[in-house]
N, CA, C and O atoms as CSV, one atom per row, in Angstrom:
chain,resi,resn,atom,element,x,y,z
A,1,MET,N,N,25.711,-18.085,23.513
A,1,MET,CA,C,24.970,-19.247,22.123
A,1,MET,C,C,25.659,-19.271,21.432
A,1,MET,O,O,26.193,-18.173,21.279
A,2,ALA,N,N,26.250,-20.518,20.420
A,2,ALA,CA,C,26.832,-20.829,19.084
A,2,ALA,C,C,25.943,-20.149,18.087
A,2,ALA,O,O,24.736,-20.385,18.026
A,3,ARG,N,N,26.855,-18.903,16.941
A,3,ARG,CA,C,25.728,-18.780,16.093
A,3,ARG,C,C,26.280,-20.059,15.068
A,3,ARG,O,O,27.134,-20.774,15.593
A,4,THR,N,N,25.989,-20.315,14.054
A,4,THR,CA,C,25.753,-20.825,12.247
A,4,THR,C,C,26.068,-20.042,11.568
A,4,THR,O,O,26.027,-18.814,11.647
A,5,ILE,N,N,26.556,-20.984,10.537
A,5,ILE,CA,C,27.099,-20.169,9.380
A,5,ILE,C,C,25.448,-19.263,8.713
A,5,ILE,O,O,25.267,-18.096,8.365
A,6,ASP,N,N,24.837,-20.047,8.753
A,6,ASP,CA,C,23.763,-19.059,8.502
A,6,ASP,C,C,23.232,-17.617,8.900
A,6,ASP,O,O,22.686,-16.613,8.443
A,7,ASP,N,N,23.950,-18.395,10.490
A,7,ASP,CA,C,23.662,-16.246,11.184
A,7,ASP,C,C,24.128,-15.519,10.144
A,7,ASP,O,O,23.643,-14.703,9.361
A,8,LEU,N,N,25.839,-16.314,10.435
A,8,LEU,CA,C,26.908,-14.729,9.861
A,8,LEU,C,C,26.755,-14.941,8.190
A,8,LEU,O,O,27.590,-14.425,7.447
A,9,LEU,N,N,26.120,-15.391,7.884
A,9,LEU,CA,C,25.745,-15.224,6.097
A,9,LEU,C,C,24.623,-14.144,6.220
A,9,LEU,O,O,24.577,-13.296,5.329
A,10,ALA,N,N,23.780,-14.097,7.163
A,10,ALA,CA,C,22.402,-13.668,7.477
A,10,ALA,C,C,23.255,-11.799,7.628
A,10,ALA,O,O,23.416,-10.933,6.767
A,11,GLU,N,N,23.535,-11.823,8.783
A,11,GLU,CA,C,24.176,-10.706,9.289
A,11,GLU,C,C,25.527,-9.739,7.916
A,11,GLU,O,O,25.770,-8.713,7.282
A,12,ALA,N,N,25.831,-10.728,8.155
A,12,ALA,CA,C,27.071,-10.080,6.729
A,12,ALA,C,C,26.420,-9.610,5.899
A,12,ALA,O,O,26.879,-8.551,5.472
A,13,ARG,N,N,24.991,-10.125,5.204
A,13,ARG,CA,C,24.799,-9.708,3.995
A,13,ARG,C,C,23.487,-7.935,4.278
A,13,ARG,O,O,23.019,-7.008,3.618
A,14,SER,N,N,23.486,-8.295,5.215
A,14,SER,CA,C,22.527,-6.850,6.054
A,14,SER,C,C,23.592,-5.783,6.546
A,14,SER,O,O,23.227,-4.863,7.278
A,15,ARG,N,N,25.423,-5.962,5.984
A,15,ARG,CA,C,26.053,-4.837,5.940
A,15,ARG,C,C,26.529,-4.520,4.901
A,15,ARG,O,O,27.573,-3.876,4.801
A,16,ILE,N,N,25.628,-5.042,3.671
A,16,ILE,CA,C,27.005,-4.702,2.594
A,16,ILE,C,C,26.418,-4.491,1.457
A,16,ILE,O,O,25.422,-5.197,1.618
A,17,THR,N,N,26.265,-3.867,0.042
A,17,THR,CA,C,25.820,-3.963,-0.860
A,17,THR,C,C,25.465,-5.112,-1.801
A,17,THR,O,O,26.413,-5.228,-2.578
A,18,ARG,N,N,24.463,-6.067,-2.092
A,18,ARG,CA,C,24.329,-7.231,-2.975
A,18,ARG,C,C,23.949,-6.862,-4.535
A,18,ARG,O,O,22.775,-7.001,-4.879
A,19,LEU,N,N,24.937,-6.388,-5.494
A,19,LEU,CA,C,24.890,-6.509,-6.936
A,19,LEU,C,C,24.573,-7.843,-7.429
A,19,LEU,O,O,25.238,-8.855,-7.204
A,20,ASP,N,N,22.909,-7.723,-8.503
A,20,ASP,CA,C,23.163,-8.919,-9.644
A,20,ASP,C,C,23.680,-8.410,-10.498
A,20,ASP,O,O,23.827,-7.205,-10.697
A,21,PRO,N,N,24.235,-9.865,-11.494
A,21,PRO,CA,C,24.955,-9.713,-12.031
A,21,PRO,C,C,25.301,-8.430,-12.781
A,21,PRO,O,O,26.426,-7.935,-12.710
A,22,LEU,N,N,23.995,-7.733,-13.732
A,22,LEU,CA,C,24.059,-7.153,-14.711
A,22,LEU,C,C,24.155,-5.808,-13.951
A,22,LEU,O,O,24.720,-4.875,-14.523
A,23,ALA,N,N,23.713,-5.654,-12.867
A,23,ALA,CA,C,24.539,-4.039,-12.110
A,23,ALA,C,C,25.433,-4.182,-11.603
A,23,ALA,O,O,26.104,-3.216,-11.240
A,24,ALA,N,N,26.043,-6.281,-11.222
A,24,ALA,CA,C,27.846,-5.610,-11.005
A,24,ALA,C,C,28.546,-5.441,-12.439
A,24,ALA,O,O,29.707,-5.136,-12.167
A,25,ALA,N,N,28.432,-5.481,-13.580
A,25,ALA,CA,C,28.723,-5.706,-14.552
A,25,ALA,C,C,28.697,-4.417,-15.043
A,25,ALA,O,O,29.511,-4.126,-15.919
A,26,LYS,N,N,27.720,-3.383,-14.544
A,26,LYS,CA,C,27.439,-1.997,-14.758
A,26,LYS,C,C,28.196,-0.995,-13.439
A,26,LYS,O,O,28.382,0.215,-13.565
A,27,ALA,N,N,28.370,-1.371,-12.854
A,27,ALA,CA,C,29.255,-0.760,-11.737
A,27,ALA,C,C,30.818,-0.971,-12.370
A,27,ALA,O,O,31.525,0.036,-12.423
A,28,LEU,N,N,31.182,-1.826,-12.688
A,28,LEU,CA,C,32.704,-2.502,-13.338
A,28,LEU,C,C,33.218,-1.164,-14.429
A,28,LEU,O,O,34.230,-0.466,-14.479
A,29,GLU,N,N,31.731,-1.250,-15.374
A,29,GLU,CA,C,32.202,-0.114,-16.273
A,29,GLU,C,C,32.330,0.843,-15.797
A,29,GLU,O,O,33.254,1.544,-16.210
A,30,ALA,N,N,31.592,1.276,-14.852
A,30,ALA,CA,C,31.367,2.723,-14.151
A,30,ALA,C,C,32.314,2.750,-13.298
A,30,ALA,O,O,32.173,3.494,-12.327
A,31,GLY,N,N,33.774,1.790,-13.455
A,31,GLY,CA,C,34.738,2.247,-12.023
A,31,GLY,C,C,34.913,1.598,-11.001
A,31,GLY,O,O,35.994,1.696,-10.420
A,32,ALA,N,N,33.885,0.750,-10.501
A,32,ALA,CA,C,34.078,-0.514,-9.633
A,32,ALA,C,C,35.305,-1.435,-10.111
A,32,ALA,O,O,35.628,-1.832,-11.230
A,33,ALA,N,N,35.988,-1.663,-8.558
A,33,ALA,CA,C,36.616,-2.953,-8.725
A,33,ALA,C,C,36.095,-4.113,-8.652
A,33,ALA,O,O,35.493,-4.366,-7.609
A,34,LEU,N,N,36.160,-5.155,-9.707
A,34,LEU,CA,C,35.417,-6.212,-9.000
A,34,LEU,C,C,36.620,-7.391,-9.031
A,34,LEU,O,O,37.127,-8.047,-9.941
A,35,ILE,N,N,36.752,-7.348,-8.066
A,35,ILE,CA,C,37.681,-8.913,-7.097
A,35,ILE,C,C,36.908,-10.513,-7.150
A,35,ILE,O,O,35.864,-10.967,-6.681
A,36,ASP,N,N,37.932,-11.019,-7.911
A,36,ASP,CA,C,37.347,-12.598,-7.642
A,36,ASP,C,C,38.387,-13.331,-6.824
A,36,ASP,O,O,39.592,-13.583,-6.813
A,37,ILE,N,N,37.123,-13.565,-6.056
A,37,ILE,CA,C,38.222,-14.299,-4.911
A,37,ILE,C,C,38.079,-16.036,-5.467
A,37,ILE,O,O,38.344,-16.947,-4.683
A,38,ARG,N,N,37.746,-16.239,-6.531
A,38,ARG,CA,C,37.556,-18.145,-6.703
A,38,ARG,C,C,39.270,-18.345,-6.573
A,38,ARG,O,O,40.253,-17.620,-6.724
A,39,PRO,N,N,38.997,-19.836,-6.184
A,39,PRO,CA,C,40.580,-20.243,-6.880
A,39,PRO,C,C,40.933,-20.516,-8.089
A,39,PRO,O,O,40.236,-20.684,-9.089
A,40,GLU,N,N,41.945,-20.549,-7.961
A,40,GLU,CA,C,42.767,-21.063,-9.473
A,40,GLU,C,C,41.873,-21.960,-10.094
A,40,GLU,O,O,41.212,-21.627,-11.077
A,41,PHE,N,N,41.797,-23.359,-9.448
A,41,PHE,CA,C,41.088,-24.762,-10.235
A,41,PHE,C,C,40.399,-23.815,-10.977
A,41,PHE,O,O,40.679,-23.486,-12.130
A,42,GLN,N,N,39.406,-23.339,-10.231
A,42,GLN,CA,C,37.641,-22.844,-10.322
A,42,GLN,C,C,37.841,-21.728,-12.143
A,42,GLN,O,O,37.273,-21.984,-13.205
A,43,ARG,N,N,38.887,-20.485,-11.834
A,43,ARG,CA,C,39.107,-19.921,-12.432
A,43,ARG,C,C,39.576,-20.906,-14.092
A,43,ARG,O,O,38.979,-20.693,-15.147
A,44,ARG,N,N,40.630,-21.851,-13.968
A,44,ARG,CA,C,41.074,-22.569,-14.720
A,44,ARG,C,C,39.853,-23.432,-15.343
A,44,ARG,O,O,39.860,-23.189,-16.550
A,45,ALA,N,N,39.315,-23.898,-15.185
A,45,ALA,CA,C,38.188,-24.847,-15.437
A,45,ALA,C,C,36.794,-24.012,-16.265
A,45,ALA,O,O,36.182,-24.343,-17.280
A,46,ASP,N,N,36.575,-22.511,-15.111
A,46,ASP,CA,C,35.593,-21.820,-16.123
A,46,ASP,C,C,35.460,-20.369,-16.469
A,46,ASP,O,O,34.619,-19.677,-17.041
A,47,GLY,N,N,36.253,-20.241,-16.078
A,47,GLY,CA,C,36.877,-18.853,-16.860
A,47,GLY,C,C,36.819,-18.213,-16.074
A,47,GLY,O,O,36.588,-18.607,-14.931
A,48,GLU,N,N,37.125,-16.214,-16.581
A,48,GLU,CA,C,37.453,-15.489,-15.602
A,48,GLU,C,C,36.355,-14.101,-16.057
A,48,GLU,O,O,35.346,-14.212,-16.753
A,49,ILE,N,N,36.713,-13.240,-15.644
A,49,ILE,CA,C,35.758,-12.329,-16.159
A,49,ILE,C,C,36.856,-10.945,-16.324
A,49,ILE,O,O,37.439,-10.369,-15.405
A,50,PRO,N,N,36.925,-10.588,-18.044
A,50,PRO,CA,C,37.681,-9.347,-18.150
A,50,PRO,C,C,37.540,-8.056,-16.994
A,50,PRO,O,O,36.402,-7.788,-16.610
A,51,GLY,N,N,38.400,-7.471,-16.590
A,51,GLY,CA,C,38.566,-6.715,-16.003
A,51,GLY,C,C,38.988,-6.689,-14.274
A,51,GLY,O,O,39.649,-5.992,-13.504
A,52,ALA,N,N,38.399,-7.551,-14.253
A,52,ALA,CA,C,37.934,-8.545,-12.490
A,52,ALA,C,C,39.716,-8.227,-12.388
A,52,ALA,O,O,40.545,-8.163,-13.295
A,53,PHE,N,N,39.874,-8.072,-10.920
A,53,PHE,CA,C,41.165,-8.603,-9.958
A,53,PHE,C,C,40.978,-9.502,-9.431
A,53,PHE,O,O,39.984,-9.823,-8.779
A,54,VAL,N,N,42.182,-10.210,-9.694
A,54,VAL,CA,C,41.786,-11.489,-9.494
A,54,VAL,C,C,42.809,-11.017,-8.070
A,54,VAL,O,O,43.803,-10.300,-8.191
A,55,ILE,N,N,42.117,-11.823,-6.193
A,55,ILE,CA,C,43.242,-11.926,-5.024
A,55,ILE,C,C,42.245,-12.829,-4.853
A,55,ILE,O,O,41.023,-12.810,-5.001
A,56,ASP,N,N,43.395,-13.964,-4.358
A,56,ASP,CA,C,43.062,-15.121,-3.657
A,56,ASP,C,C,42.267,-14.331,-2.167
A,56,ASP,O,O,42.336,-13.250,-1.582
A,57,ARG,N,N,41.494,-15.675,-2.031
A,57,ARG,CA,C,40.464,-15.684,-1.094
A,57,ARG,C,C,41.533,-15.289,0.174
A,57,ARG,O,O,41.296,-14.353,0.938
A,58,ASN,N,N,42.380,-15.889,0.248
A,58,ASN,CA,C,43.436,-16.031,1.982
A,58,ASN,C,C,44.077,-14.456,1.922
A,58,ASN,O,O,44.599,-13.886,2.880
A,59,VAL,N,N,43.957,-14.063,0.961
A,59,VAL,CA,C,45.263,-12.531,1.394
A,59,VAL,C,C,44.231,-11.339,1.175
A,59,VAL,O,O,44.641,-10.184,1.056
A,60,LEU,N,N,43.152,-11.594,1.135
A,60,LEU,CA,C,42.707,-10.726,0.506
A,60,LEU,C,C,42.143,-9.637,1.614
A,60,LEU,O,O,41.807,-8.513,1.243
A,61,GLU,N,N,42.048,-10.107,3.210
A,61,GLU,CA,C,41.938,-8.756,3.634
A,61,GLU,C,C,43.478,-7.701,3.823
A,61,GLU,O,O,43.431,-6.722,4.569
A,62,TRP,N,N,44.716,-8.041,3.094
A,62,TRP,CA,C,46.354,-7.661,4.141
A,62,TRP,C,C,46.048,-6.835,2.367
A,62,TRP,O,O,46.145,-5.608,2.320
A,63,ARG,N,N,45.744,-7.514,1.223
A,63,ARG,CA,C,45.491,-6.156,-0.176
A,63,ARG,C,C,44.720,-5.246,0.080
A,63,ARG,O,O,45.027,-4.070,-0.116
A,64,LEU,N,N,43.716,-5.575,0.506
A,64,LEU,CA,C,42.485,-4.594,0.407
A,64,LEU,C,C,43.117,-3.691,1.679
A,64,LEU,O,O,43.469,-2.686,1.062
A,65,ASP,N,N,43.408,-3.490,2.835
A,65,ASP,CA,C,43.166,-3.169,4.331
A,65,ASP,C,C,43.492,-1.702,3.949
A,65,ASP,O,O,44.437,-1.551,4.723
A,66,PRO,N,N,43.384,-0.527,3.315
A,66,PRO,CA,C,43.882,0.708,2.814
A,66,PRO,C,C,45.026,0.838,3.959
A,66,PRO,O,O,46.026,1.486,3.651
A,67,ALA,N,N,44.962,0.346,5.082
A,67,ALA,CA,C,46.588,0.669,6.138
A,67,ALA,C,C,47.538,-0.287,6.326
A,67,ALA,O,O,48.668,-0.157,6.795
A,68,SER,N,N,46.669,-1.809,5.693
A,68,SER,CA,C,48.076,-2.698,5.768
A,68,SER,C,C,49.254,-2.338,4.325
A,68,SER,O,O,48.998,-1.985,3.174
A,69,ASP,N,N,50.638,-2.626,5.050
A,69,ASP,CA,C,51.353,-2.320,4.217
A,69,ASP,C,C,51.897,-3.622,2.905
A,69,ASP,O,O,52.934,-4.159,2.517
A,70,HIS,N,N,50.816,-3.631,2.692
A,70,HIS,CA,C,50.685,-5.105,1.973
A,70,HIS,C,C,49.498,-4.552,0.902
A,70,HIS,O,O,49.300,-4.939,-0.250
A,71,ARG,N,N,49.036,-3.888,1.393
A,71,ARG,CA,C,47.706,-3.354,0.081
A,71,ARG,C,C,48.160,-3.006,-1.253
A,71,ARG,O,O,49.290,-2.585,-1.501
A,72,LEU,N,N,47.104,-3.224,-2.226
A,72,LEU,CA,C,47.303,-3.322,-3.548
A,72,LEU,C,C,46.447,-1.445,-3.402
A,72,LEU,O,O,45.301,-1.438,-2.952
A,73,PRO,N,N,47.184,0.160,-3.855
A,73,PRO,CA,C,46.914,1.051,-4.040
A,73,PRO,C,C,45.912,1.283,-4.403
A,73,PRO,O,O,45.028,1.864,-3.773
A,74,GLU,N,N,45.851,0.750,-5.808
A,74,GLU,CA,C,44.844,1.187,-6.939
A,74,GLU,C,C,43.792,1.032,-6.548
A,74,GLU,O,O,42.831,1.732,-6.868
A,75,ILE,N,N,43.759,-0.103,-5.626
A,75,ILE,CA,C,42.224,-0.860,-5.618
A,75,ILE,C,C,41.645,-0.495,-4.189
A,75,ILE,O,O,40.490,-0.130,-3.971
A,76,ALA,N,N,42.652,-0.659,-3.259
A,76,ALA,CA,C,42.422,-0.328,-2.048
A,76,ALA,C,C,42.499,1.507,-1.527
A,76,ALA,O,O,43.367,2.206,-1.004
A,77,LYS,N,N,41.009,1.750,-2.040
A,77,LYS,CA,C,40.517,3.031,-1.835
A,77,LYS,C,C,39.274,3.322,-0.948
A,77,LYS,O,O,38.558,2.423,-1.390
A,78,ARG,N,N,38.748,3.747,-0.304
A,78,ARG,CA,C,37.577,4.083,0.422
A,78,ARG,C,C,36.734,4.761,-0.472
A,78,ARG,O,O,35.604,4.278,-0.541
A,79,ASP,N,N,36.943,5.679,-1.133
A,79,ASP,CA,C,36.703,6.055,-2.824
A,79,ASP,C,C,36.216,5.202,-3.392
A,79,ASP,O,O,35.796,5.786,-4.391
A,80,ARG,N,N,35.974,4.278,-3.483
A,80,ARG,CA,C,36.105,3.308,-4.328
A,80,ARG,C,C,35.315,1.782,-4.275
A,80,ARG,O,O,35.748,0.673,-3.961
A,81,LEU,N,N,34.149,2.174,-4.662
A,81,LEU,CA,C,33.040,0.457,-4.228
A,81,LEU,C,C,34.071,-0.534,-5.034
A,81,LEU,O,O,34.603,-0.420,-6.139
A,82,ILE,N,N,34.152,-1.860,-3.725
A,82,ILE,CA,C,34.500,-2.699,-4.491
A,82,ILE,C,C,32.865,-3.921,-4.552
A,82,ILE,O,O,31.852,-4.070,-3.867
A,83,VAL,N,N,33.410,-4.493,-5.693
A,83,VAL,CA,C,33.225,-5.569,-5.228
A,83,VAL,C,C,33.284,-7.085,-5.692
A,83,VAL,O,O,33.645,-7.257,-6.856
A,84,VAL,N,N,32.895,-8.515,-4.731
A,84,VAL,CA,C,33.406,-8.861,-4.608
A,84,VAL,C,C,32.907,-10.061,-5.526
A,84,VAL,O,O,31.905,-9.922,-6.229
A,85,LEU,N,N,33.349,-10.776,-5.509
A,85,LEU,CA,C,32.699,-11.845,-6.960
A,85,LEU,C,C,33.206,-13.592,-6.116
A,85,LEU,O,O,34.418,-13.639,-5.906
A,86,CYS,N,N,32.510,-14.738,-5.722
A,86,CYS,CA,C,33.149,-15.849,-5.636
A,86,CYS,C,C,32.312,-16.595,-7.026
A,86,CYS,O,O,32.002,-16.081,-8.100
A,87,ASN,N,N,32.060,-18.245,-6.431
A,87,ASN,CA,C,31.708,-19.317,-7.402
A,87,ASN,C,C,30.161,-18.504,-7.287
A,87,ASN,O,O,29.725,-17.618,-8.023
A,88,GLU,N,N,29.535,-19.131,-6.123
A,88,GLU,CA,C,28.016,-19.234,-6.042
A,88,GLU,C,C,27.679,-17.971,-5.206
A,88,GLU,O,O,26.505,-17.767,-5.518
A,89,GLY,N,N,27.987,-17.144,-4.449
A,89,GLY,CA,C,28.043,-15.766,-3.767
A,89,GLY,C,C,27.578,-15.850,-1.832
A,89,GLY,O,O,26.761,-15.625,-0.940
A,90,TYR,N,N,28.551,-16.230,-2.135
A,90,TYR,CA,C,28.500,-17.053,-0.262
A,90,TYR,C,C,29.689,-16.465,0.323
A,90,TYR,O,O,29.645,-15.473,1.051
A,91,SER,N,N,30.712,-17.054,0.018
A,91,SER,CA,C,32.333,-16.620,0.498
A,91,SER,C,C,32.426,-15.120,0.140
A,91,SER,O,O,33.178,-14.404,0.802
A,92,SER,N,N,31.630,-14.564,-0.967
A,92,SER,CA,C,31.600,-13.501,-1.295
A,92,SER,C,C,31.401,-11.915,-0.397
A,92,SER,O,O,31.857,-10.774,-0.318
A,93,SER,N,N,30.101,-13.082,0.314
A,93,SER,CA,C,29.331,-12.365,1.397
A,93,SER,C,C,29.931,-11.397,2.673
A,93,SER,O,O,29.812,-10.289,3.196
A,94,LEU,N,N,30.991,-13.253,2.795
A,94,LEU,CA,C,31.039,-12.811,3.630
A,94,LEU,C,C,32.990,-11.652,4.157
A,94,LEU,O,O,33.391,-11.065,5.163
A,95,ALA,N,N,33.479,-11.890,2.929
A,95,ALA,CA,C,34.339,-11.755,2.409
A,95,ALA,C,C,33.862,-10.104,2.074
A,95,ALA,O,O,34.283,-9.429,3.013
A,96,ALA,N,N,33.379,-9.521,1.406
A,96,ALA,CA,C,32.276,-7.890,1.702
A,96,ALA,C,C,32.664,-6.816,2.597
A,96,ALA,O,O,33.299,-5.762,2.634
A,97,ALA,N,N,31.523,-8.111,3.746
A,97,ALA,CA,C,31.195,-7.610,5.049
A,97,ALA,C,C,32.205,-7.201,6.019
A,97,ALA,O,O,31.994,-6.400,6.930
A,98,THR,N,N,33.546,-7.914,5.733
A,98,THR,CA,C,34.761,-8.165,6.263
A,98,THR,C,C,35.602,-6.473,5.754
A,98,THR,O,O,36.096,-5.591,6.456
A,99,LEU,N,N,35.466,-6.587,4.414
A,99,LEU,CA,C,36.215,-5.295,3.851
A,99,LEU,C,C,35.371,-4.242,3.994
A,99,LEU,O,O,35.615,-3.304,3.236
A,100,ARG,N,N,34.220,-4.075,4.921
A,100,ARG,CA,C,33.372,-2.676,4.939
A,100,ARG,C,C,34.185,-2.292,6.885
A,100,ARG,O,O,34.007,-1.186,7.396
A,101,GLU,N,N,34.877,-3.257,7.522
A,101,GLU,CA,C,34.950,-3.295,8.429
A,101,GLU,C,C,36.704,-1.645,8.491
A,101,GLU,O,O,37.015,-0.725,9.246
A,102,PHE,N,N,37.166,-2.167,7.374
A,102,PHE,CA,C,38.108,-1.125,6.887
A,102,PHE,C,C,37.665,-0.050,6.483
A,102,PHE,O,O,38.472,0.801,6.107
A,103,GLY,N,N,35.926,0.278,6.438
A,103,GLY,CA,C,35.794,1.803,6.106
A,103,GLY,C,C,35.243,1.727,4.791
A,103,GLY,O,O,34.588,2.750,4.594
A,104,LEU,N,N,35.214,0.676,3.436
A,104,LEU,CA,C,35.776,0.021,2.020
A,104,LEU,C,C,34.012,-0.118,1.820
A,104,LEU,O,O,33.077,-0.572,2.480
A,105,GLN,N,N,34.197,0.547,0.529
A,105,GLN,CA,C,32.254,0.632,0.280
A,105,GLN,C,C,32.597,-0.749,-0.413
A,105,GLN,O,O,33.341,-0.794,-1.393
A,106,ALA,N,N,31.842,-2.213,0.316
A,106,ALA,CA,C,31.796,-3.272,-0.279
A,106,ALA,C,C,30.829,-4.140,-0.510
A,106,ALA,O,O,29.995,-4.269,0.387
A,107,GLY,N,N,30.711,-4.789,-1.501
A,107,GLY,CA,C,29.720,-5.845,-2.589
A,107,GLY,C,C,30.196,-6.568,-2.872
A,107,GLY,O,O,31.383,-6.701,-3.172
A,108,ASP,N,N,28.475,-7.962,-2.823
A,108,ASP,CA,C,29.130,-9.001,-3.628
A,108,ASP,C,C,27.934,-9.273,-4.773
A,108,ASP,O,O,26.793,-8.813,-4.825
A,109,VAL,N,N,28.504,-10.027,-5.507
A,109,VAL,CA,C,27.829,-10.423,-6.734
A,109,VAL,C,C,26.486,-11.700,-5.958
A,109,VAL,O,O,26.540,-12.635,-5.160
A,110,ILE,N,N,25.254,-10.925,-6.882
A,110,ILE,CA,C,24.549,-12.066,-6.501
A,110,ILE,C,C,24.090,-13.273,-6.746
A,110,ILE,O,O,23.005,-13.361,-7.321
A,111,GLY,N,N,24.872,-14.573,-6.334
A,111,GLY,CA,C,25.317,-15.741,-7.138
A,111,GLY,C,C,26.360,-15.965,-7.674
A,111,GLY,O,O,26.789,-17.010,-8.163
A,112,GLY,N,N,26.958,-14.607,-7.563
A,112,GLY,CA,C,28.085,-15.354,-8.038
A,112,GLY,C,C,29.024,-15.642,-9.570
A,112,GLY,O,O,28.971,-14.610,-10.239
A,113,PHE,N,N,29.893,-16.805,-10.320
A,113,PHE,CA,C,30.507,-15.876,-11.319
A,113,PHE,C,C,29.591,-17.160,-11.864
A,113,PHE,O,O,29.757,-17.346,-13.070
A,114,CYS,N,N,28.571,-18.173,-11.166
A,114,CYS,CA,C,27.455,-18.994,-11.816
A,114,CYS,C,C,26.120,-17.789,-12.659
A,114,CYS,O,O,25.434,-17.809,-13.681
A,115,ALA,N,N,26.259,-17.185,-11.899
A,115,ALA,CA,C,24.940,-16.397,-12.431
A,115,ALA,C,C,25.697,-15.098,-12.746
A,115,ALA,O,O,25.123,-14.068,-12.394
A,116,TRP,N,N,26.790,-14.985,-13.300
A,116,TRP,CA,C,27.545,-13.788,-14.213
A,116,TRP,C,C,27.452,-14.569,-15.099
A,116,TRP,O,O,27.412,-13.959,-16.167
A,117,VAL,N,N,27.387,-15.779,-15.244
A,117,VAL,CA,C,27.572,-16.836,-16.883
A,117,VAL,C,C,26.119,-16.939,-16.914
A,117,VAL,O,O,25.766,-16.501,-18.009
A,118,ALA,N,N,25.460,-17.181,-16.469
A,118,ALA,CA,C,23.727,-17.586,-16.548
A,118,ALA,C,C,23.265,-16.194,-17.160
A,118,ALA,O,O,22.244,-16.337,-17.833
A,119,ALA,N,N,23.880,-14.477,-17.100
A,119,ALA,CA,C,23.183,-13.807,-17.620
A,119,ALA,C,C,24.003,-13.770,-18.848
A,119,ALA,O,O,23.644,-13.204,-19.880
A,120,GLU,N,N,24.602,-14.108,-18.764
A,120,GLU,CA,C,25.064,-14.125,-20.424
A,120,GLU,C,C,26.355,-13.188,-20.468
A,120,GLU,O,O,26.852,-13.050,-21.586
A,121,LEU,N,N,27.025,-12.462,-19.302
A,121,LEU,CA,C,27.979,-11.704,-19.274
A,121,LEU,C,C,29.702,-11.732,-20.130
A,121,LEU,O,O,29.958,-12.847,-20.584
A,122,PRO,N,N,30.729,-10.743,-20.344
A,122,PRO,CA,C,32.077,-11.284,-20.586
A,122,PRO,C,C,32.599,-12.291,-20.277
A,122,PRO,O,O,33.546,-11.968,-19.559
A,123,THR,N,N,32.561,-13.340,-20.380
A,123,THR,CA,C,34.208,-14.098,-19.932
A,123,THR,C,C,35.145,-14.892,-20.290
A,123,THR,O,O,34.498,-15.934,-20.388
A,124,ARG,N,N,36.418,-15.215,-20.612
A,124,ARG,CA,C,37.617,-15.560,-21.073
A,124,ARG,C,C,37.927,-16.601,-20.552
A,124,ARG,O,O,37.848,-16.682,-19.326
A,125,LYS,N,N,38.323,-17.585,-21.240
A,125,LYS,CA,C,39.051,-17.924,-21.102
A,125,LYS,C,C,40.467,-18.174,-19.797
A,125,LYS,O,O,41.374,-17.345,-19.722
A,126,PHE,N,N,40.440,-18.860,-19.289
A,126,PHE,CA,C,42.060,-18.632,-17.916
A,126,PHE,C,C,42.988,-18.180,-18.867
A,126,PHE,O,O,43.070,-18.670,-19.993
A,127,VAL,N,N,43.911,-16.974,-18.325
A,127,VAL,CA,C,44.761,-16.765,-18.945
A,127,VAL,C,C,46.410,-17.224,-18.087
A,127,VAL,O,O,47.250,-18.003,-18.539
A,128,THR,N,N,46.469,-16.581,-16.983
A,128,THR,CA,C,47.182,-16.998,-16.630
A,128,THR,C,C,47.224,-16.902,-14.856
A,128,THR,O,O,46.537,-15.996,-14.385
A,129,SER,N,N,47.986,-17.780,-13.870
A,129,SER,CA,C,48.091,-17.018,-12.600
A,129,SER,C,C,48.735,-16.399,-12.694
A,129,SER,O,O,49.610,-16.295,-13.554
A,130,THR,N,N,48.352,-15.408,-11.290
A,130,THR,CA,C,48.529,-14.111,-10.947
A,130,THR,C,C,49.115,-14.303,-10.030
A,130,THR,O,O,48.567,-15.318,-9.600
A,131,PRO,N,N,50.013,-14.020,-9.248
A,131,PRO,CA,C,50.686,-13.714,-8.157
A,131,PRO,C,C,50.037,-12.867,-6.913
A,131,PRO,O,O,49.964,-11.655,-7.116
A,132,ASP,N,N,49.830,-13.073,-6.371
A,132,ASP,CA,C,49.666,-11.969,-5.165
A,132,ASP,C,C,50.341,-11.055,-4.680
A,132,ASP,O,O,49.901,-10.393,-3.740
């Protein structure tokens, strides 16, 4: 039987830690890695989160798999909480569930960047494009 995106999303969310924006901000302050997977056009239009790592969604698994030759060693660690953020909190759930498959402590931000902004947490104007 074919599954729907709602099925996949529910299953993904059952395996990850979901943090509201305030809890995500506290986790960032405590040493978690906040990973912004929004495309550049959204970051350029809406802003960025200071301290967040920007990793394009299409290379996320290669950058965070601890066994990958293309990993980012400062982030791809099984003993560090990784919190994924997208624009509204949907694709981040799917991405975080994939990261859990690598044995990482991964979760996402409920409501994504939109909820972060609504919670009046720190943002800044788009600074520059960062190559992966």
